[in-house]
Each structure stands twice: as C-alpha cells, then as structure tokens.
C-alpha positions as a Python dict, from the first residue, in 0.01 Angstrom:
ca = {
    (1, 'M'): (0, 0, 0),
    (2, 'E'): (15, 146, -338),
    (3, 'L'): (-256, 215, -578),
    (4, 'Y'): (-114, -13, -854),
    (5, 'Q'): (-122, -292, -600),
    (6, 'L'): (-512, -231, -544),
    (7, 'Q'): (-552, -264, -927),
    (8, 'Y'): (-331, -540, -956),
    (9, 'F'): (-588, -694, -627),
    (10, 'L'): (-887, -593, -859),
    (11, 'E'): (-821, -749, -1183),
    (12, 'V'): (-700, -1106, -1001),
    (13, 'A'): (-1040, -1070, -853),
    (14, 'R'): (-1223, -1001, -1163),
    (15, 'Q'): (-1082, -1292, -1341),
    (16, 'R'): (-1029, -1530, -1071),
    (17, 'N'): (-714, -1652, -1202),
    (18, 'F'): (-342, -1503, -1186),
    (19, 'T'): (-244, -1625, -1561),
    (20, 'R'): (-536, -1441, -1722),
    (21, 'A'): (-541, -1138, -1446),
    (22, 'A'): (-114, -1116, -1579),
    (23, 'A'): (-198, -1116, -1939),
    (24, 'R'): (-480, -840, -1886),
    (25, 'L'): (-241, -642, -1704),
    (26, 'H'): (55, -750, -1922),
    (27, 'L'): (289, -831, -1652),
    (28, 'A'): (458, -1158, -1620),
    (29, 'Q'): (263, -1420, -1377),
    (30, 'A'): (535, -1430, -1089),
    (31, 'A'): (580, -1013, -1087),
    (32, 'L'): (181, -1000, -1041),
    (33, 'S'): (202, -1279, -758),
    (34, 'E'): (503, -1118, -574),
    (35, 'Q'): (256, -803, -569),
    (36, 'I'): (7, -948, -418),
    (37, 'R'): (244, -1140, -164),
    (38, 'K'): (360, -797, -48),
    (39, 'L'): (-19, -707, 0),
    (40, 'E'): (-129, -980, 145),
    (41, 'D'): (185, -945, 398),
    (42, 'E'): (116, -597, 445),
    (43, 'L'): (-203, -666, 590),
    (44, 'A'): (-108, -950, 736),
    (45, 'T'): (-346, -1163, 603),
    (46, 'P'): (-486, -1421, 276),
    (47, 'L'): (-639, -1193, 16),
    (48, 'F'): (-727, -1475, -211),
    (49, 'Q'): (-789, -1858, -171),
    (50, 'R'): (-582, -2028, -435),
    (51, 'G'): (-687, -2295, -663),
    (52, 'R'): (-530, -2490, -924),
    (53, 'R'): (-807, -2309, -1173),
    (54, 'E'): (-958, -2073, -985),
    (55, 'S'): (-863, -1807, -675),
    (56, 'T'): (-1115, -1686, -490),
    (57, 'L'): (-1156, -1381, -259),
    (58, 'T'): (-1100, -1492, 127),
    (59, 'A'): (-1316, -1250, 336),
    (60, 'A'): (-1068, -1039, 402),
    (61, 'G'): (-1070, -1008, 21),
    (62, 'E'): (-1363, -943, -10),
    (63, 'T'): (-1383, -641, 259),
    (64, 'L'): (-1112, -481, 79),
    (65, 'R'): (-1260, -513, -214),
    (66, 'G'): (-1493, -206, -199),
    (67, 'H'): (-1227, -32, -44),
    (68, 'A'): (-1018, -66, -332),
    (69, 'E'): (-1303, 36, -614),
    (70, 'A'): (-1357, 334, -382),
    (71, 'L'): (-973, 469, -356),
    (72, 'L'): (-909, 397, -736),
    (73, 'E'): (-1224, 617, -800),
    (74, 'R'): (-1117, 879, -580),
    (75, 'A'): (-796, 863, -760),
    (76, 'A'): (-928, 899, -1107),
    (77, 'A'): (-1112, 1184, -992),
    (78, 'A'): (-814, 1343, -847),
    (79, 'R'): (-618, 1341, -1168),
    (80, 'H'): (-944, 1403, -1383),
    (81, 'A'): (-949, 1765, -1141),
    (82, 'V'): (-589, 1847, -1207),
    (83, 'Q'): (-564, 1753, -1618),
    (84, 'E'): (-894, 2010, -1564),
    (85, 'L'): (-690, 2264, -1435),
    (86, 'V'): (-368, 2207, -1637),
    (87, 'G'): (-550, 2135, -1989),
    (88, 'L'): (-320, 1891, -2254),
    (89, 'R'): (2, 2017, -2151),
    (90, 'S'): (129, 1644, -2014),
    (91, 'G'): (-53, 1307, -1955),
    (92, 'K'): (-134, 994, -2084),
    (93, 'L'): (-429, 876, -2300),
    (94, 'V'): (-541, 532, -2338),
    (95, 'I'): (-782, 431, -2646),
    (96, 'G'): (-911, 105, -2712),
    (97, 'A'): (-1052, 1, -3082),
    (98, 'I'): (-1146, -318, -3277),
    (99, 'P'): (-917, -382, -3554),
    (100, 'S'): (-1120, -246, -3851),
    (101, 'V'): (-1139, 67, -3609),
    (102, 'S'): (-776, 121, -3525),
    (103, 'A'): (-646, 45, -3897),
    (104, 'G'): (-911, 224, -4093),
    (105, 'L'): (-1068, 525, -3866),
    (106, 'L'): (-811, 556, -3631),
    (107, 'P'): (-504, 697, -3792),
    (108, 'A'): (-671, 1037, -3885),
    (109, 'A'): (-765, 1158, -3585),
    (110, 'V'): (-430, 1022, -3424),
    (111, 'T'): (-262, 1225, -3661),
    (112, 'A'): (-441, 1524, -3622),
    (113, 'F'): (-445, 1426, -3228),
    (114, 'R'): (-36, 1400, -3257),
    (115, 'K'): (-9, 1772, -3401),
    (116, 'R'): (-216, 1949, -3151),
    (117, 'H'): (-37, 1770, -2819),
    (118, 'P'): (277, 1594, -2886),
    (119, 'Q'): (335, 1608, -2533),
    (120, 'V'): (87, 1369, -2430),
    (121, 'E'): (140, 1006, -2450),
    (122, 'L'): (-101, 857, -2649),
    (123, 'V'): (-146, 465, -2651),
    (124, 'I'): (-373, 240, -2901),
    (125, 'A'): (-507, -92, -2713),
    (126, 'E'): (-632, -316, -2996),
    (127, 'G'): (-861, -609, -2904),
    (128, 'T'): (-1256, -774, -2949),
    (129, 'S'): (-1507, -570, -2835),
    (130, 'E'): (-1559, -770, -2545),
    (131, 'A'): (-1163, -687, -2430),
    (132, 'V'): (-1206, -334, -2522),
    (133, 'A'): (-1490, -345, -2342),
    (134, 'E'): (-1329, -488, -2019),
    (135, 'G'): (-1024, -270, -2038),
    (136, 'V'): (-1274, -2, -2029),
    (137, 'E'): (-1460, -145, -1740),
    (138, 'S'): (-1113, -168, -1519),
    (139, 'G'): (-991, 165, -1602),
    (140, 'R'): (-727, 67, -1805),
    (141, 'V'): (-866, 257, -2138),
    (142, 'E'): (-1052, 545, -2098),
    (143, 'M'): (-1261, 513, -2433),
    (144, 'G'): (-1311, 252, -2673),
    (145, 'V'): (-1489, 197, -2999),
    (146, 'I'): (-1666, -133, -3062),
    (147, 'Q'): (-1969, -275, -3226),
    (148, 'H'): (-2278, -227, -3058),
    (149, 'P'): (-2432, -432, -2897),
    (150, 'T'): (-2196, -306, -2606),
    (151, 'P'): (-2114, -593, -2337),
    (152, 'A'): (-2327, -554, -2045),
    (153, 'G'): (-2132, -343, -1792),
    (154, 'P'): (-2109, 6, -1638),
    (155, 'F'): (-2102, 172, -1997),
    (156, 'D'): (-2191, 493, -2146),
    (157, 'E'): (-2229, 492, -2539),
    (158, 'R'): (-2248, 704, -2785),
    (159, 'T'): (-2326, 587, -3155),
    (160, 'L'): (-2065, 691, -3385),
    (161, 'L'): (-2145, 581, -3699),
    (162, 'T'): (-2357, 278, -3925),
    (163, 'E'): (-2128, 119, -4220),
    (164, 'P'): (-2234, -100, -4435),
    (165, 'F'): (-2096, -472, -4481),
    (166, 'V'): (-1943, -519, -4843),
    (167, 'I'): (-1804, -824, -5042),
    (168, 'L'): (-1434, -882, -5080),
    (169, 'A'): (-1305, -1070, -5360),
    (170, 'G'): (-981, -1142, -5561),
    (171, 'P'): (-889, -908, -5852),
    (172, 'H'): (-931, -1153, -6104),
    (173, 'H'): (-1276, -1310, -5945),
    (174, 'A'): (-1558, -1295, -6204),
    (175, 'I'): (-1758, -1033, -5941),
    (176, 'A'): (-1458, -779, -5908),
    (177, 'R'): (-1577, -602, -6216),
    (178, 'H'): (-1913, -531, -6082),
    (179, 'R'): (-2053, -229, -5842),
    (180, 'R'): (-2303, -404, -5705),
    (181, 'V'): (-2431, -782, -5656),
    (182, 'S'): (-2666, -958, -5473),
    (183, 'L'): (-2567, -1205, -5157),
    (184, 'A'): (-2795, -1425, -5339),
    (185, 'S'): (-2536, -1476, -5626),
    (186, 'L'): (-2257, -1565, -5467),
    (187, 'A'): (-2440, -1904, -5268),
    (188, 'G'): (-2188, -2155, -5493),
    (189, 'E'): (-1860, -1943, -5350),
    (190, 'P'): (-1601, -2049, -5087),
    (191, 'F'): (-1622, -1775, -4823),
    (192, 'V'): (-1356, -1691, -4629),
    (193, 'F'): (-1459, -1578, -4265),
    (194, 'F'): (-1328, -1329, -3991),
    (195, 'K'): (-1387, -1495, -3714),
    (196, 'G'): (-1605, -1277, -3378),
    (197, 'R'): (-1923, -1059, -3431),
    (198, 'A'): (-1821, -1015, -3799),
    (199, 'R'): (-1855, -1387, -3906),
    (200, 'E'): (-2182, -1436, -3691),
    (201, 'S'): (-2296, -1096, -3940),
    (202, 'A'): (-2179, -1283, -4227),
    (203, 'L'): (-2382, -1624, -4168),
    (204, 'A'): (-2696, -1454, -4056),
    (205, 'A'): (-2654, -1257, -4384),
    (206, 'C'): (-2607, -1524, -4595),
    (207, 'R'): (-2912, -1752, -4416),
    (208, 'A'): (-3143, -1477, -4448),
    (209, 'A'): (-3036, -1464, -4862),
    (210, 'G'): (-3138, -1834, -4826),
    (211, 'F'): (-2844, -2030, -4849),
    (212, 'E'): (-2586, -2195, -4594),
    (213, 'P'): (-2222, -2058, -4733),
    (214, 'R'): (-1937, -2310, -4802),
    (215, 'L'): (-1664, -2258, -4563),
    (216, 'A'): (-1314, -2247, -4742),
    (217, 'C'): (-1130, -2107, -4432),
    (218, 'E'): (-1116, -1877, -4108),
    (219, 'S'): (-840, -1657, -3952),
    (220, 'G'): (-908, -1391, -3643),
    (221, 'E'): (-652, -1177, -3834),
    (222, 'L'): (-808, -903, -4078),
    (223, 'E'): (-426, -947, -4276),
    (224, 'T'): (-507, -1308, -4342),
    (225, 'V'): (-815, -1280, -4434),
    (226, 'R'): (-714, -1023, -4688),
    (227, 'A'): (-457, -1222, -4791),
    (228, 'L'): (-665, -1542, -4855),
    (229, 'V'): (-916, -1347, -5050),
    (230, 'A'): (-619, -1189, -5264),
    (231, 'A'): (-486, -1543, -5335),
    (232, 'G'): (-855, -1654, -5491),
    (233, 'L'): (-967, -1913, -5188),
    (234, 'G'): (-1285, -1723, -5136),
    (235, 'V'): (-1463, -1443, -5109),
    (236, 'A'): (-1482, -1246, -4768),
    (237, 'I'): (-1805, -1068, -4604),
    (238, 'L'): (-1616, -791, -4417),
    (239, 'P'): (-1727, -440, -4276),
    (240, 'E'): (-1629, -157, -4522),
    (241, 'L'): (-1365, -69, -4290),
    (242, 'A'): (-1192, -378, -4282),
    (243, 'A'): (-1264, -429, -4636),
    (244, 'Q'): (-1114, -114, -4758),
    (245, 'R'): (-763, -122, -4709),
    (246, 'A'): (-731, -405, -4867),
    (247, 'R'): (-750, -238, -5212),
    (248, 'P'): (-617, -278, -5445),
    (249, 'A'): (-497, -687, -5393),
    (250, 'C'): (-876, -716, -5335),
    (251, 'A'): (-1190, -619, -5546),
    (252, 'L'): (-1441, -436, -5285),
    (253, 'V'): (-1789, -467, -5440),
    (254, 'R'): (-2129, -343, -5251),
    (255, 'L'): (-2436, -558, -5168),
    (256, 'S'): (-2759, -437, -5328),
    (257, 'E'): (-2935, -662, -5088),
    (258, 'P'): (-2981, -809, -4828),
    (259, 'K'): (-2831, -446, -4632),
    (260, 'V'): (-2628, -573, -4384),
    (261, 'E'): (-2486, -304, -4122),
    (262, 'R'): (-2336, -268, -3778),
    (263, 'K'): (-2323, 26, -3562),
    (264, 'L'): (-1984, 144, -3369),
    (265, 'V'): (-2033, 335, -3071),
    (266, 'I'): (-1798, 516, -2840),
    (267, 'V'): (-1834, 362, -2460),
    (268, 'T'): (-1665, 507, -2181),
    (269, 'R'): (-1730, 429, -1816),
    (270, 'R'): (-2071, 522, -1632),
    (271, 'G'): (-2022, 805, -1421),
    (272, 'H'): (-1666, 950, -1494),
    (273, 'A'): (-1655, 1263, -1718),
    (274, 'P'): (-1393, 1196, -2011),
    (275, 'S'): (-1054, 1396, -1964),
    (276, 'P'): (-958, 1672, -2169),
    (277, 'A'): (-783, 1461, -2400),
    (278, 'A'): (-1041, 1203, -2429),
    (279, 'A'): (-1335, 1448, -2513),
    (280, 'E'): (-1073, 1596, -2794),
    (281, 'F'): (-985, 1259, -2908),
    (282, 'E'): (-1376, 1214, -3005),
    (283, 'T'): (-1422, 1506, -3160),
    (284, 'L'): (-1123, 1436, -3391),
    (285, 'L'): (-1253, 1089, -3434),
    (286, 'R'): (-1571, 1216, -3521),
    (287, 'G'): (-1420, 1498, -3770),
    (288, 'A'): (-1212, 1182, -3922),
    (289, 'R'): (-1580, 991, -3936),
    (290, 'G'): (-1750, 1283, -4133),
    (291, 'R'): (-1464, 1355, -4380),
    (292, 'R'): (-1459, 912, -4462),
    (293, 'A'): (-1892, 991, -4530),
    (294, 'K'): (-1772, 1247, -4775),
    (295, 'Q'): (-1558, 1051, -4989),
    (296, 'P'): (-1707, 882, -5329),
    (297, 'K'): (-1789, 534, -5285),
    (298, 'P'): (-1625, 313, -5539),
}
C-alpha cells in the first residue's frame, strides 16, 4: 500500500466519480482505475460501489477513508518536520492562484523566490477560487490565493489585499481619454463579461448603478476578454490586477462611483503549519503587494 494510492483513493471518494478524480489528479482515468484496483486486490475487498455516473464507498471503503486521511496527515507532518530541519535546500512548493493573481502579482514573488532558492521546485496551479481551495483541502496545493469569501472547508485565511474594479475600454473608445467615469454613464454600452465571481460582481455593480448591462459577449479566459475589448466589442468591468496587463492595447479607466472592490486572501489548510518554503513565499508575495501599492495610479 503506497501513500500515493491512498491519495488517489481519497480523491475518488471526494469526487464520487473516477473521471472527475482523474482530471483533478492530472492522471489518465485508466491509470487511476488501475491503482484503485491494485489497492482493492491488496485488501481483498472492493472499496467502491461503481455506478454509471457515481461511485460510492463500500463499508470497507468508509473504514479505509479515516485511516487514509490520518496516514496522509502523519506523512505531511513528517515531511514538514524534516523540511524544518533541512531548511530550503530542496523540495517542492505548489502555490495555487486565480488567473488575475498568477499574472499580475505572482511573477515578482516567483522571481525573488527562484533567485534565493533555485533548488526548490516551484509549481503554480492556476484555477478558480473554488478549484484552488479544493486543491488546498486535498493537500495537492500548500497555499492558495483566491477571492473572498473563501469556500466552505477546513481553511485558515489571511487577507492579502483589497483591490478596486476598473473599466477596461478599447483605445479609441470615448471614455479612453478620461481618468475616471461613473458606472451609470456606461448604461448604454455593450459589456464584455469575464465569467465567474468577477461577472457576478460586475452585474451587481451595474444594478446598483441603476441599469441592467447589455451583454455583448463573455469568456472564461482573461486574454480573450482583453482581446474582445481591444477590438471594440464592448467595455469590461474587471479587478485591477486582471485589467492592468491589457495596457497599452486597452485603456484602464477608474470608477468614480459606485465603489466596487474585492478582497484577496491567502488560504492554507487548517491545522497545518506552512512549510519554510511556503512561509517565505508568503513574505515575498506581501512584499510584491506592497511595492505594487506604492506605484502611481494611471
């Protein structure tokens, strides 16, 4: 019985589906199924009741689940103790982040960390707030940077920053020459929405300003939203981190009213002290945030 097999087993138990679990683990479904079968062969009993759409734990699986969670927690504690002893001379650090953070805030921290500790393997796992939080909960991600509120789960959270939403417009749009505009003044404009929590915040802001936005198009990819805005298909309401990298192809215009903000938080698994690598990365990330805050606003 291997620890990685127990990790695979727990992921299938969480997802209740082999296909979804394989995707979360970045494995082929056949490879995942083979490892679960090996575990079942070793224990001489089925662990899952397999259905067409859902796989549920058998009584034996339920029994194994508690032991597997305890074993993986002990393994993580042992790993942490050794890392404390050897410091940052080796190892692997997995950081999860939403796309706007990974593009707008992480590069400076990653560069500084790599210069100090080139021997530590640093992996950035990008995804939605929900996906990053799930990675932290499962142990695949040690530390995540997501948008508040944090999904329900066994998490500790620490505020990283609060950032404003801004308007992104094409370079030749009438508002491009303005430093600030009211959201109400854009009531007649077509909007390009970025799917997810940013979309919900943008919709709420428009409604608070007294109008229902006219949807031109929407995308789940930031680069696509930026390209659509640059092409003149509409304006977008985006968090500043997401919008700032679109310049000079797009104009970034601040909102005079209403005030629209989001809070970004660092999440770790509750009861798990961060490794030395994660603790230092958080320090560097906060330093990058501080330097960004001191930059002059356009």
